[in-house]
C-alpha positions as CSV (number, residue, x, y, z in Angstrom):
1,M,0.0,0.1,-0.1
2,S,1.2,3.6,-0.6
3,G,0.1,7.0,-0.4
4,R,1.0,10.5,1.0
5,I,0.7,10.9,4.7
6,L,0.7,14.3,6.5
7,I,2.1,13.9,9.9
8,V,1.0,17.0,12.0
9,E,3.0,16.7,15.2
10,D,5.1,19.4,17.3
11,E,7.4,16.7,18.9
12,P,10.2,16.5,16.3
13,K,11.5,13.2,17.4
14,L,8.1,11.5,17.4
15,A,7.3,12.9,14.1
16,S,10.6,11.6,12.5
17,L,10.0,8.2,13.9
18,L,6.4,8.1,12.7
19,A,7.9,9.2,9.2
20,D,10.5,6.5,9.3
21,Y,8.1,3.4,9.9
22,L,5.6,4.9,7.4
23,R,8.3,5.4,4.8
24,A,9.5,1.7,5.6
25,A,6.0,0.7,4.9
26,G,5.9,2.2,1.6
27,F,4.2,5.4,2.2
28,E,5.4,9.1,1.5
29,P,5.4,10.8,4.8
30,S,5.7,14.7,5.3
31,C,5.8,16.5,8.7
32,L,4.3,20.0,10.2
33,G,4.8,21.1,13.8
34,N,2.3,24.1,13.7
35,G,-1.3,24.2,13.5
36,L,-1.6,27.3,11.4
37,E,0.1,25.6,8.7
38,V,-2.2,22.7,8.2
39,V,-5.1,23.9,6.5
40,P,-3.1,25.9,3.7
41,R,-1.1,22.7,3.0
42,V,-4.1,20.4,2.7
43,R,-5.8,23.0,0.4
44,E,-2.5,23.2,-1.8
45,R,-1.8,19.4,-2.1
46,E,-4.3,17.3,-0.4
47,P,-2.7,14.2,1.2
48,D,-4.1,10.7,1.3
49,L,-4.4,10.9,5.0
50,I,-3.7,13.1,7.8
51,L,-2.3,12.1,11.3
52,L,-3.1,14.9,13.3
53,D,-2.1,15.6,16.9
54,L,-4.7,17.1,19.3
55,M,-2.6,19.6,21.0
56,L,-0.6,21.9,18.6
57,P,0.9,25.1,18.7
58,G,-0.9,28.0,16.8
59,R,-4.1,26.1,16.3
60,G,-5.6,23.0,17.9
61,G,-6.3,19.6,16.2
62,L,-10.2,19.8,16.9
63,E,-10.4,23.1,15.2
64,I,-8.2,22.1,12.1
65,C,-10.2,18.8,11.6
66,R,-13.6,20.7,11.7
67,E,-12.4,23.1,9.0
68,I,-10.9,20.4,6.9
69,R,-14.2,18.9,7.0
70,T,-16.0,21.8,5.5
71,F,-14.1,21.2,2.0
72,S,-12.4,17.8,2.0
73,S,-13.0,14.1,3.1
74,V,-9.3,13.1,3.4
75,P,-9.2,10.6,6.1
76,V,-8.2,12.0,9.6
77,I,-6.5,9.8,12.4
78,M,-6.3,11.9,15.5
79,V,-3.6,11.5,18.0
80,T,-4.1,12.4,21.5
81,A,-2.5,11.9,25.2
82,R,-5.9,13.2,26.7
83,V,-7.8,10.1,27.4
84,E,-10.8,12.1,28.4
85,E,-11.2,13.1,24.7
86,V,-11.5,9.8,23.4
87,D,-15.4,9.8,23.5
88,R,-15.4,12.9,21.6
89,L,-13.2,11.6,19.0
90,L,-15.0,8.2,18.7
91,G,-18.3,10.4,18.4
92,L,-17.1,11.9,15.2
93,D,-18.2,15.3,16.4
94,L,-15.5,16.6,14.4
95,G,-15.2,14.1,11.6
96,A,-12.3,12.1,12.5
97,D,-11.9,8.7,10.8
98,D,-10.1,7.0,13.6
99,Y,-7.9,8.0,16.9
100,V,-4.8,6.8,18.5
101,C,-3.8,7.4,22.1
102,K,-0.4,8.3,23.3
103,P,1.9,6.4,24.1
104,F,1.5,4.3,21.1
105,S,3.6,1.8,19.1
106,P,4.5,3.2,15.7
107,R,3.8,-0.3,14.3
108,E,0.1,0.3,15.7
109,V,-0.1,3.7,14.0
110,V,1.1,2.3,10.5
111,A,-1.6,-0.5,11.0
112,R,-4.3,2.0,11.7
113,V,-3.2,4.0,8.6
114,K,-3.5,1.0,6.4
115,A,-6.9,0.3,7.9
116,V,-8.2,3.4,7.4
117,L,-7.0,3.9,3.7
118,R,-8.4,0.5,2.8
119,R,-11.8,1.7,4.1
120,T,-12.0,5.1,2.8
121,R,-9.7,5.3,-0.4
122,D,-11.6,6.4,-3.3
123,G,-12.4,4.2,-6.1
124,Q,-11.7,1.0,-4.0
125,A,-14.9,-1.2,-3.6
126,D,-15.1,-2.0,0.1
127,E,-16.8,-5.0,1.4
128,A,-18.3,-3.6,4.5
129,A,-20.5,-6.9,5.4
130,A,-21.5,-10.0,4.0
131,G,-22.8,-9.3,0.7
132,L,-22.7,-5.5,1.1
133,V,-20.0,-3.7,-1.3
134,L,-19.4,0.2,-1.1
135,D,-17.6,2.0,-3.9
136,G,-16.6,5.3,-2.9
137,L,-15.6,6.9,-6.2
138,R,-19.1,6.0,-7.9
139,C,-21.2,6.4,-4.8
140,R,-22.3,3.0,-5.5
141,A,-23.7,0.5,-3.0
142,V,-24.4,-3.2,-3.9
143,L,-25.9,-5.7,-2.0
144,N,-25.9,-9.4,-2.8
145,G,-25.2,-8.3,-6.5
146,R,-28.0,-5.8,-6.6
147,D,-27.5,-2.1,-7.0
148,L,-29.1,-0.2,-4.1
149,D,-29.4,2.9,-6.5
150,L,-28.7,5.4,-3.5
151,T,-28.9,9.1,-3.4
152,A,-25.4,10.8,-2.6
153,V,-26.8,11.6,1.0
154,E,-28.0,7.9,1.4
155,F,-24.5,6.6,0.3
156,K,-22.8,8.6,2.7
157,L,-24.8,7.8,5.6
158,L,-24.6,4.1,4.7
159,Q,-20.8,4.4,4.3
160,L,-20.5,6.2,7.7
161,L,-22.5,3.7,9.5
162,A,-20.7,0.8,7.8
163,A,-17.2,2.0,8.6
164,H,-17.6,1.3,12.2
165,P,-19.9,-1.7,12.7
166,G,-21.6,-1.7,16.1
167,R,-20.8,2.0,16.9
168,I,-24.0,3.8,17.8
169,Y,-24.2,7.5,16.2
170,R,-26.4,10.1,17.6
171,R,-28.5,11.9,15.2
172,G,-26.6,15.2,15.6
173,Q,-23.3,13.4,14.8
174,L,-24.8,12.0,11.5
175,M,-26.0,15.4,10.7
176,D,-22.6,17.2,11.2
177,R,-20.8,14.6,9.1
178,I,-23.2,14.4,6.2
179,Y,-24.0,18.0,6.2
180,P,-20.6,19.6,6.9
181,D,-21.7,22.9,5.3
182,E,-23.7,23.4,8.7
183,R,-27.1,23.7,6.7
184,S,-30.1,23.7,8.8
185,V,-31.5,20.3,9.2
186,S,-33.6,18.3,11.8
187,D,-33.4,15.1,13.4
188,R,-36.4,14.1,11.3
189,T,-34.1,14.8,8.2
190,I,-31.8,11.8,9.3
191,D,-34.8,9.7,10.1
192,S,-36.3,10.1,6.8
193,H,-32.9,9.3,5.1
194,V,-32.6,6.1,7.2
195,K,-36.2,5.1,6.3
196,K,-35.4,5.4,2.5
197,L,-32.2,3.5,2.9
198,R,-33.9,0.7,4.7
199,R,-36.6,0.5,2.1
200,K,-34.0,0.1,-0.5
201,I,-32.0,-2.6,1.4
202,E,-35.3,-4.6,1.8
203,A,-36.0,-4.2,-1.7
204,A,-32.7,-5.7,-2.6
205,D,-32.8,-8.4,0.1
206,P,-35.9,-8.6,2.4
207,E,-33.9,-10.6,4.9
208,A,-31.0,-8.1,5.3
209,R,-31.1,-6.3,8.5
210,I,-28.1,-3.9,8.8
211,I,-29.2,-0.6,9.9
212,H,-30.5,-0.5,13.6
213,S,-32.3,1.9,15.6
214,V,-31.0,2.2,19.3
215,Y,-33.8,3.4,21.2
216,G,-33.1,7.1,22.8
217,L,-29.6,7.1,21.4
218,G,-29.5,6.7,17.5
219,Y,-28.5,4.5,14.8
220,K,-25.7,1.7,14.2
221,F,-24.6,-0.7,11.4
222,E,-24.5,-4.3,12.2
223,A,-25.1,-7.3,10.0
224,E,-27.3,-10.1,11.4
């Protein structure tokens, strides 16, 4: 596997160590140490994935990730030494694809990078569950050989849920990720998309039960 990895880390030794391991794994790493430099760099030459530290000089990782999500879907793995932030990162309140807690093994980071790229890389069909294949480049979902004929929003919703099987997403989290331009939408909008998505899944396979409601919380993807 290959790709350009932007390492945003203000500890030079750690950034250099990660770069060495990623380079050995076949990636092309580059490093930034100041939060103010990240968004301009991503706009100028978008990487294939960003390793983004939470605590940075100039501008914090949370704020950076939120802005990136307004114009790019580049995969972002957040790096944090603050365990109390994990719930926020997992909740995708800011649009991160994964997280790593310090201290960590560089080999673990390389493994996470590979996993996220396999899951999100454009143009690569990803088998999310038994019989379900998602093609990010074409926004195409196929279930047991049948095209679900999804809208762009429905595909994005299914792709987001399928990326983390078993994880529960609140409606607000789904709205933030699906509508990053902060347009005004309600909980009922998400419920409507889920309802239509379920109908299309059922039409392709009446026995398929993969989008589940979790009472009082939201929705999750889980193949039965």
